[in-house]
C-alpha positions as CSV (number, residue, x, y, z in Angstrom):
1,M,2.1,-20.1,94.6
2,N,5.3,-18.0,94.4
3,C,8.7,-19.6,93.6
4,W,12.0,-18.2,92.3
5,P,12.4,-17.3,88.8
6,G,12.6,-20.3,86.4
7,C,11.2,-22.7,88.8
8,V,8.4,-25.0,87.9
9,T,5.2,-25.6,90.1
10,F,2.9,-28.5,89.6
11,P,-0.7,-28.4,90.4
12,R,-1.7,-31.0,93.0
13,A,-3.4,-34.2,92.2
14,R,-6.9,-34.8,93.7
15,A,-7.2,-37.4,96.3
16,G,-7.7,-40.9,94.9
17,S,-6.3,-39.7,91.6
18,S,-4.1,-42.5,89.8
19,W,-1.5,-39.6,88.8
20,R,0.6,-38.2,91.5
21,T,2.7,-34.8,90.9
22,A,5.6,-36.1,93.2
23,D,6.0,-39.4,91.3
24,L,5.9,-37.5,87.9
25,A,8.6,-34.9,89.3
26,R,10.8,-37.7,90.7
27,A,10.8,-39.5,87.3
28,I,11.7,-36.4,85.4
29,Y,14.5,-35.5,87.8
30,E,15.9,-39.1,87.7
31,T,15.8,-39.0,83.9
32,I,17.6,-35.5,83.5
33,R,20.2,-36.9,86.1
34,R,20.8,-39.9,84.2
35,D,20.5,-38.7,80.6
36,G,20.9,-34.8,80.8
37,S,17.5,-34.1,79.3
38,V,13.9,-35.5,79.0
39,R,12.9,-36.7,75.6
40,R,9.1,-37.4,75.1
41,S,7.7,-39.3,72.1
42,R,5.5,-37.3,69.7
43,T,2.3,-38.9,68.4
44,G,0.6,-35.7,67.3
45,I,-2.5,-36.5,69.5
46,D,-4.1,-34.0,71.8
47,V,-6.8,-35.3,74.2
48,Q,-9.4,-33.8,76.3
49,P,-12.1,-35.4,78.7
50,R,-14.9,-36.9,76.7
51,L,-18.0,-35.0,76.3
52,S,-20.5,-37.9,76.8
53,T,-20.6,-40.6,79.3
54,N,-22.6,-42.8,76.9
55,A,-19.6,-43.4,74.6
56,G,-17.8,-45.6,77.2
57,P,-14.4,-45.4,78.5
58,G,-11.7,-43.2,76.4
59,A,-10.5,-39.7,75.8
60,L,-11.9,-37.3,73.2
61,I,-9.0,-36.5,70.7
62,S,-9.4,-32.9,70.4
63,W,-6.6,-32.3,67.8
64,V,-4.3,-34.3,65.5
65,A,-1.3,-32.6,64.4
66,P,-1.0,-32.6,60.3
67,G,1.9,-35.0,59.3
68,S,2.0,-36.6,62.7
69,P,2.2,-40.4,63.2
70,A,-1.3,-40.1,64.3
71,D,-2.3,-38.4,61.2
72,A,-0.5,-41.0,59.1
73,A,-2.4,-43.8,61.0
74,G,-5.7,-42.5,60.1
75,V,-6.6,-41.0,63.6
76,R,-8.8,-37.9,63.3
77,T,-10.1,-35.1,65.5
78,G,-13.2,-36.2,67.2
79,D,-12.3,-39.9,67.6
80,I,-12.3,-41.3,71.1
81,L,-8.8,-42.9,72.1
82,V,-9.7,-46.2,74.0
83,K,-6.4,-47.9,74.4
84,V,-2.6,-47.4,73.7
85,N,-0.8,-50.8,73.6
86,D,-2.4,-52.6,76.5
87,V,-3.2,-49.5,78.6
88,E,-6.9,-48.4,78.7
89,I,-7.5,-44.7,78.5
90,D,-10.4,-43.2,80.4
91,V,-10.6,-39.3,80.6
92,R,-13.9,-38.1,82.1
93,F,-12.5,-35.5,84.1
94,A,-9.6,-33.0,83.5
95,E,-7.8,-34.5,86.8
96,Q,-7.3,-37.7,84.4
97,L,-5.4,-36.1,81.7
98,P,-2.1,-36.1,83.1
99,A,-2.1,-40.2,83.2
100,A,-3.4,-40.2,79.6
101,N,-0.7,-37.9,78.4
102,Q,2.0,-39.8,80.2
103,T,0.9,-43.0,78.3
104,L,1.3,-41.0,75.2
105,F,4.6,-39.4,76.1
106,N,6.2,-42.4,77.5
107,L,5.8,-44.4,74.3
108,E,9.3,-45.6,72.9
109,I,10.4,-43.5,70.0
110,G,10.6,-45.3,66.8
111,R,8.7,-48.4,68.2
112,P,5.2,-49.0,66.6
113,A,2.4,-48.6,69.1
114,R,-1.1,-50.3,69.0
115,V,-3.7,-47.7,69.3
116,L,-7.6,-48.4,69.6
117,V,-9.9,-45.5,68.6
118,R,-13.7,-45.3,68.4
119,C,-15.1,-43.6,65.6
120,E,-18.8,-43.1,65.0
121,G,-19.4,-45.9,67.7
122,R,-17.0,-48.4,65.9
123,D,-13.7,-49.5,67.5
124,T,-11.0,-49.4,65.0
125,P,-7.4,-50.6,65.8
126,T,-4.5,-49.0,64.2
127,T,-0.7,-48.7,64.6
128,L,1.4,-45.5,64.9
129,T,5.1,-44.9,65.3
130,P,6.0,-42.2,67.6
131,T,8.9,-39.8,66.7
């Protein structure tokens, strides 16, 4: 899709998806209008769809930034992110990634968050404080 220089286009969400582009765009617009900018929390976690359906719900942690809050909390690349606070994470398809990322980005900066990760089949709770 062509647009004027500097504009941002968003891909369309699949029908039935829990994440809607219009909702995200509206939330970003309202935040910029109210605060002048958008601040996102940083956990240091990158996720992708999990590779196996046998592992149960969750998202594959594809990268943990060195020195990040997730690194300090013991989260490792290859773990499965199962829950953030009371929000279950389930990313089996790429279309489900935005909802998982929004959960991470919307954590309150400086406030500890409860995270449940699965490593080698064992669920391990930990706490990290987003920056």
